[in-house]
N, C-alpha and C positions, 0 to 999 in steps of 0.2 A: 153659329149657335153651338155646334159640336165642339168647336175650339174653346169656347167659353166654359162649357161643362167640364171638359178635360182639365182646363186650367184651374178651375175651382177644386176639382178632385185632388190635383197635385198640391195646391196651396193648403188644403186640409191636412195633408200628411205632414206638414211642417209646423202646424199650429197647436198641437196638443202635447201636455206634460205626461250595481255600485251606487247608492242613494246619496253618498256624500262625495263631493269633488273638491280637489285643490290642485294647485299648480304642480307641486312635486309628484303627486300621484299620477297626473296626466302625462307629465314628461317621462316618467319611468314606466308608463303603461302598467301601472299598479303592481310593479315588481319590487317596490322598495319597502315592503312590510317588515323585512328582517332588520332593517337599519334605520327606519324613520325614528325621529326623536322629537321631544318637546310637544308643542301644541299640535304638530302634524300627526301625532299618534291618534288623535280624535278622528274616528271614522276609518282608521287604518289598522292600528295594532296597539292595544293598551299594554301588552306585555313589555314593550320597550321602555316604558316609564320606570321599570325596575332597574334599568341601567344605573340610576342615580339613587337607588334605595339605601345603599351603604355609604355613599360618598359624604364626607364631611363638608364638601364645598357645595354651597347652594347654587343651583342652576335654574334659571327661569326663562321662559319665552312667552312672547305676546304677539298676537295677531289682532289688528283692529280693522274693522270693516265699515267704519262710518267716518264722516267728515271730522277733522280735516285730513285724516289718514284714509284716503280713498282706497277701497278694495273693490276691484272689478268682479262681478259675479262670475263664478265658474259655470260654463254652459256646455251643453251637448245637444246638437241638432243633427238629425239624420233620418234616412229612410233606407229601405232595402232594394230600391229599384233604380231611381233616377239620379244621375250625376248632373252637375252644372253643364258640363260639356255636351252631354246627350241632349239636354233640353234646348241649349242654344243652337245645336246643329239641326235637330229634327222638329223643333217646335217654334222657338222664337227666331225664326230665320226671315221673317218679314213677308213670306209668301204663302200661297195655298199649300196645305199639307198634301203631299203625294202619298201614294200607296206605300212607297218605301219608307217615308217618314213615319207613317202610322205603324207599320210592321216593326220598325226599329224600337219604337216606344213600347209596343206591346210585348216584344221579345224580352225587354228588360224586366218585365213583371212576371214573377213566379206564379204558379198555379194557386198559391195561397193569397195572392193579391199584394197590395202595397201596404207596408207597415211604416208609419211615420212616428217619430218619438221626439220628446223634448225632456231635458233635464237641467236643473238649475240649483246651485248652492250659493247663497249669499252669507258669508261669514259676517257676524256682527262683533263678536268678541271671543277669542280663544286664548287661554292662559294655562301655562304649566309651571309647576314649581316642584322640583325634584321628582318624586314618584306619583304626583297627583296632577290631574289636568281637568279643567272644566271649560265649557264653551256654550255659545248661543249662536244659532244660525237659522236662516229661512231655507226651506227645501221645497222643491217642486218637481214633479215628474209625471209623465203621462204619455199616452199613445193613442193613435187611431188606426183602424184597419179598414181598408177599402178593397172589396172583391175585384178580381180581374175583370169580371163581366161589366162592372160599373165603369172601369177605365175604357173598355172596349166600346161601351155605349157612348161615352163622351167623344170618342174618336170616329166611330163608324155608324153610330145609330144602331138600330136593330132591324132584322129582317121580319117580314110579316109572319105572324103566328109563332115567333120565337120568344121565349120568356127570358127576360133579363132579371136574374135573381139578385136581391140585395140582402140575403140572409146573413152573409158573412161580415156585414158592416158592423164595426164595433169600436168602442172608445172608452177610455178611463183616464181620469186626471186627479191629481192630489196636490194640495198645498198645505204645508204645516210648518210650525216652528219647533226647533229641536234644542232641548237643554241637555247637555252632556256632562257626565261625571265619570272620569276614568281613573283607575288605580292600577299600579304595577308593582310587583315584588320579585325578589330573587329567591329561588328555592334554597333553603339552608341545609337540607339533607344531602348526603353524598351518593344517593342511589344512582345519579345520572353521570357520575364522574368517568365512567368507562367510555361514555359517548360524547360528553360535552364538558368544556371547561367551566361554563356557567349555564344555568337554565333559569329562564324568567317566565312568569305568568302574569296575566292581566285580565281585568274585567272592566267593561264599560256599561253604564246604565244610561239610557236616554229617556227623558221625559218629553212626551210629544203633546203639543197643543195643536189640534187639527183646525185649519182654517176652513177648507172646503174640499169635498170629495164628490165626484160625479162619475157614474158608471152607466153604460147602456147595458141593461140586463137582458133584453130580448129585442131582436129585430127580424121580422119576417116580411117578405114582400116581393113583388115582381112588377115589371112593366112589359107590356106587349102591345103590338099594333097589328091590326088586320087591314084589309083593303077598304073596309067600310067603317072602322072604329078604332079607338084607342082605349086600352084597358089598364088601369093602375090599381094595385091593391097593396096595402101595407098595414102591419101592426108593429107597434114598438112600445117598450116600457123602459124607463130609465129612473134612477133614483139619485137624489142629491142629499148630502149631509153636511152640516156645519157644526161648530162647537164640539170638536172631537177631543178626547182625552185618552192617552195611552202611554205605552212604554215599549222599549226595544232593548235587547241585550246583545253586547258584543264580547267576544272572547278571543284571547290570544295566547300563544306560547312561542317563545323565542329561545333558540339554543345558540350559544357562543362556542363554536368548535375550537377556534383559536383566535388570536387577536385580529386576524384578517378575514375570517370565515364565519358567517352567521346564517342560520336558517330559521324559518318561522312557519307557523300555520295559524290562520285566523278564521273566525266565523263572524260575519256581520249579520245582524238581525236573525239569528237562528230561531229566536223567540221574539215575536212582536205582536202587538194588538192595539188597535185604535177603536174606541167606542164613540160612535157619532151620535150627536143630539144630546150630549150630556149637559151642556150649558149654553146659554144664549151668547151668540157671537155675531156672525153674519147671517141674518135671517133671509130665507128665500120664501117669498110670499107670506111673510110673517111667521114662518115655521123654521125649525132647525133640521127637520128631515121631511123631504117631499118625494112623492112618487108621481111620475108623469106617465099617462097612458094615452096612446094614440091609435085609432083604428080608422082606416080610410079605404073606400072602394069607389072607383069611378069607371063607368063605361060610357064613353063619349062617342056618339055617332058622328060620321063625317060632316053631315049637314048642320051639326050643333056647334062645330068649332068656332064659328064666327057669329053665332046667333045672339040675340039680345038676352037670352036666358042663360048664358054661359055662367054668369056670376052665381045665380041661384043653383045651378047644377053642381058647381064646385062646392058650394056650401052644403048642399044636400049629401055630397059624397063623404063628408066627415061623419062617421058613425059614432066615434068616441073621441073626445078631446078633453081630457079631465086631469086634474091633479088633486091629490089628497095627502093629508099628513101621514107619513109612514112611521113605522116603529123604529126605535133605536137599532142600529146594526153595527157590525164589526167589519173592519178591514185590516190588512196586514201590509207591512213593508216587505219588499223583495229580499230574500235571504241569499247570502253568497258565502263562498269559501275562497281562500287564497293560500297557496303553498309557495313560499318564496325563498330564495337564497341569494347571498351577496358575498363576493370575494374581492378584497382589496389587493391588487397586484403590486401597487406602489403608491406613493403619495399622489401621483397624477392619474393613475388608471384604476378603474373599478368596473366590475361587471355584475349585473343583477339579472336574475331569471325568475320566472314565475309560471305556475299553472293555476288558473283561477276560473271560477264559473259561478252560476246562479242556480238556485233551486226554484226557479220561476221562469215562465215565458211571458210575463207581463211587462209593460213599460219598455218595449223594445229589447228586452233581455231574452235569453234562451238557455237551455240546459247544456248545450255543447261546450265542453271545456275550452278555454282560451289559453294560449301560451304567449309569452313575451320574453325577449332578451334585449338588454339595454346596456350600452357602454357609456361610461362617464369619463371624460378627460378634463383635467384641470390644468390649463396652461400656468395658472398661478392660483393661490388660495382664494382669491376674490372673484374668480371667473370660472364657473362650471359650464361645461358643454356636454349635453346629454343627447344621445341618439338611440332610438329603440325601434325594433321590428317585432311583429307578432301577428296574431289573429285576434279578431274582435267580434263585434256584433254580427250575427248571422254567419259566423265563421269566415268573415271577409278579411283580406289582408289589411294590416294596420301598421302605421308608422308614427313615430313621435319625435319631437324636438323640444329640448328644454335648455334654458340658459338663465342668466340673472347676474346679480351683483351681491357678493357676500363680503361686505366690508365692515370689519369689526363687529359691532353689535347690531348692525342693520343688514337685513337680507331682503332682496327683491328677487322673486322667482317668477319665471314665465314658463308655462306648459302649453304645448300645442300638439294635437294629434289628429290624424285623419284615418278613416277606414273605408274599405271598398275601392281604393284607388289612390293615385297621387294627384294632388293639386286639383285642377278642374275636373278630373275624372273620379274624384272621391264621391261617396254617397253620404258622408256625414263627417262631423268634426267635433273635437273637444277644444276648449280654450279656457285658460285661467291665468290670472295675475295676482300674486299674493305678496304682501310685505310683512316682515316680522322683525321683532326686536329681541335680542338675547342679552341677558344680564345676570 
């Protein structure tokens, strides 16, 4: 039974929903903001659309994410505690869990508990033409937080008269569609000529149609056992909203120091707002906003465990189990910053570097700045090879690999990254596969 409880806890950390992902961004560990072009500027850096502001040559790019041009959703799954290798060694080994197995699993969990997160971007259509770009995508992100005491309970049970608190259990998830409009320009004044050969600015406006949002607002409770009884108490409140409408703002500034050296600074979602319950969409119990409240108290004597009255005792323990229509409410997308630089050593070698971070600790993100350094090698123009190293979520070691086919007007890009370790020792990964047309 303890093994089942622990397994359910681990599975929960992988089941809940940088808000926009694509293959180049993942391959470059988000260090390509200074040089990204075309439709890839969406969700990355609108300023780079200004590269084509004065060009007489029309340049367009297109990303299609539906049949027959299949685009695999970009995904991110991870947690801050368990790797595949650890679980296979100390949990899924086919035998009884030893004290050493349990201690290894518990030692992997920080005092803050287990944070599991999910992220997904499904591009539907992205298009750029010179210094303008627009797009449509589906986005989802979320997380769940399990206290360490809950994991310990699943592995070891609890001692008599010792409280197992579940106050730190938390979760939040969000699904929405995103309509983007991006614009980039070149500064025409000469105030920057002392520092840059060219300077570009850009702005992106996102119209957000919210599908569903769920948040655990409050969770209080405990479990304890005595020699003669079991006591369980809990209070919880969560809210759900559908039919959201909102916006987000993206800003970018890119400087061209010379023909080989570019730098940039971007802000993603520094201002964002989604108002839930604005219109009918996916109704929950016939409503667009719902609040759920739950209050439970049970004191079960030893002789009552297997009595005929157990069902009525469990029913009587529920003091509050209600839902009601809530008021319209607001939520926000996580905001982030990115400072990037790119230097082209030759036609075959390029290096990118970045410092980036988030103004939020939700959805598996945190305030700690991340760094990345990425090298690109092109054996020929049609075959890029990308390798990156840096830090990522929870300040863990991160590495990336990217490749693809850039043949004429058709580009196929693959991006893969892991954090918290290499291969089976990692605690999470990114993956994306994109295809594009340039004409």
